[in-house]
Every structure is written in C-alpha cells, then in structure tokens.
N, C-alpha and C positions, 0 to 999 in steps of 0.2 A: 570900461567892460572890454572883456576880451583882448586886453592886454598881456602878453606874454613876458616873462622872466624866464631865461633859460638858467637852470642852477648849475653850479659849481660842480664841476666832476667830482663824482666822488666813487673811488673802486671799492668792490667786495672782496673780503677772504677769498683765498684760491682753496678749491677742494682739494684736501692731499690723498684720498683713499678712492677709488673706483666704488661706483655705486652710492657715494654719497651724495645728498639731496641738495645739488647746486642750488636750486631755486629757493631754498630758504636761507642761505646766508645772509650774515649782517654784516653792517659797514665796518670797515678797519676803524679804529678808535680815534686815529690820529685826525679824523674828518671832523670829529667834537667842534672845532672851532667854526665849521661851515656851518652846522644844525644850530650853534649859539648865535650866530648873526642873522640867520634867517627867521629865528624865534623871534628875537628881538625886533627885527621889521615887521613881524606879523603881528607882534602885543601891539605895537606903535600904531598900525593900521586895523584897528580890531573891529572898525565898522565895515572891513570890506571882506567878503567872501572869496575864496579861492578853490581851485583844484590844483591838485598835484599829478600831475601826468608824467606819466613813465613809460618809455618805448625801447623796444630792443632793435639789434640788428635781425637781418632774416636768417641767421643762422638756426638751426634746430626747427621742430614743427611748429606751425601756428599755434597749435593749444598749449605747447611747453613754453612758448615765448609769452602766450598770455597770462600763464600762471606767474612765470618770471617776471614779468614788468607788475603785475598786480601785486606780489610780494613785494618789491622794491617800493612800490608805491606805500603800501601797508607799513616798509620800516621808515618810511621820511613820516609817515603821520605820526607813529609811535614816538619816533625821537623827537617831533616836535611839540607833541602833548605834554610829554615828559618835561620840558622847557618851558611849559605854562601858557601855550598857544590853547585858546578854547576851543575844542574837537568841534564846535559847530561851526566853525570857521573855515575850516578846511575837508575836502574830499579827496580822498585817493583814488585813482583811477589808472589801472594799467592797459594799454591800448596792445602790447606785442609790437610785432612788425608792422600791425594795419596801417599805420601813418608815416611812410617815409618822408624825411626833411626835405625841404626845398633849399639847396645851396646855390651861389653863384661862381660863375666860371668864366676866366678871362685868359685867353691861351691856356697855360697848362697850369694856372694858379686858381684855386679854391678860396673861396670867401665864405663863412658862417652867415654873413648879413651880406645885404646887396650894398656895395661900395657906393660911395658919393661922387667920388670923382674918377670912377673908373668904369667903361664902357663893358659890363659882363653881362652872361647870359643865364637865366635860371637853369638848374640842373635839378629834376627829381632823382633822388636815390634810392632807386626801384633795385630790387633783387637782380633784374636784367641788366641794369645799367653798371650795378656793383660788379656782379660776376664777368662781366665782359673783360675785366683786369684780374680775374684769377690765375690765369696762367702767364700774363704778360707782364705783369707790373703787381708783385704781391705788396709792396710797401704801399700803393695807391689803394689797392683791394681793400688792405686793413684800414688805412685811414677813414675810407669811405664807411664802411662798417661802423667805425668808432662816432661818425657824425650821427649816424640813425640811434646809437645807443644815448640816449638824453632823458633829463628829467626837466619838466616845466613846470613854473607856477604860473597859473592863469587866472586873471580876475574875472569872477562870474558875476557879482552884485556887489553895490554898494549901498548900505543900510543908512537910511536917515537918521 
C-alpha cells in the first residue's frame, strides 16, 4: 500500500493555434507502447487498485493547472481502460501544482531518488525555489519544472 511507480514520461501534442484548448490535448501516438506495457502490468495485478496521479509545474494559474492535470489523468485512465484494464481498478486524480516533488541534491547534481552511496540533501521543488533560477540559470529552471511535471501510479489497496 502506498507504493509509488513513477510512470514513463509522455509528452503531449503541441497547440499550433492561439486560443487552442491546450488542457484537452491528447498524447502523441508514439507513446502507445508505454500504455501497452502499463496496461499489461495492471491486468497481471488485477487484485491491486491504483491511483493515476498527475501533477503539473507551477506555471499558469492554480485552477488551470488543476484542470490540466485532471485532463491528463483522465487521458491515462481512458488509454488504459481501452487496453483492457478494469475501470474499477484505477482512479484518475489531477493534483495540479499542489504537491511539489522532493528530489535530492549533492553539490550541483540533482537526483530523482535518494542515492544509496551519496550523501545528498532533500530539496522540495517549490515555485519559490524554482523561480530563484529564472534569470540566472534558465537550463536549471526548465529542468526543475520538468521534475514537477509527472505522472505516478500509486497502490491504494490490495484485495484478497
């Protein structure tokens, strides 16, 4: 219970017109194998219930990010159900920017997970922390936003 699996990064189609509803965008089809392998895993573990949790970075308004993350979670849900996953096994939840990720840092190197053989300190990727690099280190600024944009599969219950 509570075990998290960070899902493979899936990119979304880019809007090409001003005013296009970017929150409704679907996944690029090149990611079909990602959905296929996750669906296979879920079908093989049918006694386990999961949440699909989607998060955004902190750019945009809180309400727009909540809508965006829920739409992304719904897209994951639809794609997995269309691949034979029982809809009662998964729940789609969008968290927007409300739960910044914690990563690990040693010197100027960041780690997604706590390294085993390296003394690193945890860093919560708050909007304030990330924005401190906006003018001084654009590459780091973008990378840290990318860490916050994530999808997770979380075990919520195991039925006997």
